[in-house]
C-alpha positions in Angstrom: -78.3 141.9 -7.3 -78.3 143.6 -3.8 -81.7 142.8 -2.7 -83.9 144.5 -0.1 -81.7 144.0 2.8 -79.3 146.7 1.7 -81.5 149.0 -0.2 -80.2 152.4 -1.6 -78.5 153.9 1.3 -75.2 154.3 3.2 -74.5 151.7 5.9 -71.4 152.1 8.2 -70.3 149.8 11.0 -67.2 149.9 13.3 -65.7 147.1 15.2 -63.1 146.4 17.9 -60.4 144.0 17.1 -59.1 141.9 20.0 -56.2 139.4 20.6 -55.8 137.4 23.7 -58.8 139.3 25.3 -56.7 142.6 24.6 -58.0 145.2 22.2 -55.5 145.7 19.7 -57.2 147.7 16.9 -60.3 149.2 15.4 -61.8 148.7 12.0 -64.6 150.6 10.1 -66.4 149.8 6.9 -69.0 151.7 4.9 -71.1 150.5 2.0 -72.9 153.2 -0.1 -75.3 151.6 -2.5 -77.5 153.6 -5.0 -79.2 150.8 -6.8 -76.7 150.5 -9.7 -73.5 150.9 -7.9 -71.7 150.0 -4.6 -69.1 152.1 -3.0 -67.0 150.4 -0.3 -64.5 152.1 2.1 -62.5 150.7 4.8 -60.1 151.5 7.4 -58.3 149.7 10.3 -55.4 150.7 12.6 -53.9 149.5 15.8 -54.8 151.0 19.2 -53.5 151.7 22.7 -50.3 150.1 23.8 -50.0 147.9 20.7 -50.0 151.1 18.5 -46.8 152.1 20.3 -45.2 148.8 19.7 -46.5 148.1 16.2 -48.0 151.0 14.3 -50.1 149.4 11.7 -52.6 150.8 9.3 -54.8 149.6 6.4 -57.2 151.7 4.4 -58.9 151.3 1.0 -61.8 151.7 -1.3 -63.6 150.0 -3.9 -66.5 150.6 -6.6 -68.6 147.8 -8.1 -71.9 147.4 -9.9 -75.0 146.0 -8.3 -74.1 142.6 -9.4 -71.0 142.7 -7.5 -68.6 143.0 -10.5 -65.7 145.4 -9.5 -64.8 148.5 -11.2 -62.0 149.8 -9.2 -60.0 148.9 -6.0 -57.4 150.7 -3.9 -55.7 149.3 -0.9 -52.9 150.7 1.3 -51.1 148.4 3.9 -48.6 149.8 6.2 -46.7 147.6 8.6 -43.7 149.1 10.5 -41.6 150.7 7.7 -43.0 148.8 4.8 -45.8 150.3 2.6 -47.7 148.3 0.0 -50.3 149.9 -2.2 -52.6 148.0 -4.6 -54.6 149.8 -7.4 -56.7 147.6 -9.8 -59.0 148.8 -12.6 -61.6 146.3 -13.6 -62.7 146.7 -17.3 -65.0 144.5 -19.4 -62.4 141.9 -20.4 -59.3 142.8 -18.4 -57.9 144.0 -15.2 -55.2 146.7 -15.0 -53.0 145.7 -12.0 -50.6 147.9 -10.3 -48.6 147.3 -6.9 -46.1 149.4 -5.3 -43.9 148.4 -2.3 -42.1 151.3 -0.6 -39.4 150.5 1.9 -36.6 152.9 3.3 -37.0 155.2 0.3 -37.0 152.6 -2.3 -40.0 151.9 -4.6 -40.8 148.6 -6.4 -43.5 148.8 -8.8 -45.3 145.8 -10.6 -47.8 146.5 -13.4 -49.7 143.7 -15.2 -52.9 143.0 -17.2 -55.1 140.0 -16.4 -58.2 138.6 -18.0 -61.4 139.6 -16.2 -64.0 137.1 -15.8 -66.4 138.9 -13.7 -64.2 139.0 -10.7 -64.7 141.1 -7.4 -62.2 142.8 -5.3 -61.9 141.9 -1.6 -63.9 144.7 -0.1 -66.9 144.1 -2.6 -66.4 140.4 -1.7 -67.3 141.0 2.0 -70.9 142.3 0.9 -71.3 139.7 -1.6 -70.7 137.0 1.1 -73.1 138.5 3.6 -75.8 138.5 0.7 -75.1 135.0 -0.2 -75.0 133.6 3.4 -78.1 135.4 4.3 -80.0 133.9 1.3 -78.5 130.5 1.6 -77.2 130.6 -1.9 -73.8 129.2 -3.2 -70.8 131.4 -3.8 -70.3 131.5 -7.6 -68.1 134.7 -8.0 -64.3 134.6 -7.6 -62.2 137.2 -5.6 -59.3 138.8 -7.3 -56.4 139.9 -5.3 -52.7 140.3 -5.9 -52.8 138.8 -9.5 -54.8 135.7 -8.7 -58.5 134.7 -8.4 -60.0 132.6 -5.7 -63.3 130.8 -5.3 -64.0 130.4 -1.5 -67.3 128.6 -0.7 -68.9 129.0 2.7 -69.8 126.0 5.0 -71.7 125.5 8.3 -74.6 127.8 7.7 -77.0 128.0 10.5 -79.5 130.3 12.4 -78.4 131.5 15.7 -79.2 134.1 18.4 -76.6 136.6 19.9 -77.8 138.7 22.8 -81.4 138.5 21.4 -80.2 139.4 17.8 -81.1 136.8 15.1 -78.0 136.1 13.0 -76.8 133.7 10.5 -73.5 131.8 11.3 -71.1 130.6 8.6 -67.5 129.6 8.0 -65.1 130.3 5.3 -61.4 129.3 4.8 -59.6 132.2 2.8 -56.2 131.0 3.7 -55.4 130.4 0.0 -55.4 134.1 -0.6 -52.0 135.6 -0.6 -52.5 138.7 1.5 -49.2 138.7 3.3 -48.2 140.3 6.5 -49.9 140.0 9.8 -53.4 139.7 8.4 -52.5 136.7 6.2 -55.4 134.3 6.7 -54.3 131.0 8.2 -57.4 129.0 8.7 -61.2 129.1 9.1 -63.1 132.3 9.6 -66.2 132.3 11.6 -68.8 134.9 10.7 -72.0 135.9 12.4 -74.2 138.2 10.1 -77.0 140.4 11.4 -80.4 139.5 9.6 -81.8 142.8 10.2 -79.3 145.1 8.4 -77.3 142.4 6.5 -73.9 143.4 8.0 -71.3 141.5 10.1 -72.1 141.3 13.6 -69.1 139.6 15.0 -66.3 137.3 13.7 -63.4 135.1 14.7 -60.5 135.2 12.2 -57.5 132.9 12.0 -54.5 134.9 10.7 -50.7 134.8 10.8 -50.3 135.7 14.5 -53.3 133.6 15.8 -57.1 134.0 16.3 -58.5 137.6 16.5 -62.0 138.4 17.5 -64.0 141.3 15.8 -67.1 142.7 17.6 -69.5 145.5 16.7 -69.0 148.7 18.6 
């Protein structure tokens, strides 16, 4: 369950994304929990001079129940002239999967049905991981993305202080998840989670282009 850290409220946090000490993007995520359902929305885009060179945009939303079992997932990824759209509907025993790739006016559509074993989408998974890391409990639920499921444990959990803020540090390695594009995970992700509001404080992520740093605005 969600637990008292999250309660029945809306929590939104935005972050800067930097690469080689230069801000390259902004990212915002919102969790709306009402006690029985979690609605997550997320959006990320390049900023400044980087936006002129590579106009990259990601956005999406997800709905899950209070046990982090997903109900729906939508994700749009735009990198240069390629747009990739994911739409999943999670039913009791199956997942209805649809992916569209749009490039130069051509559209390729893939539709499949997968068995659902209580999987969660990537957006819902972020809140689930914060919950498990804060409580010190093992990760037992799998992430479903792009037609595959993944069980990704966390390691290295410890209590730390960041500018007077008490946080929990942990590491995960999501490189087995096939995200594709510039945000493809390529190694260990380092996470610092705020113990007061239960949300991400900062992170260091190894992706295709190298290590990017995320910090709360």
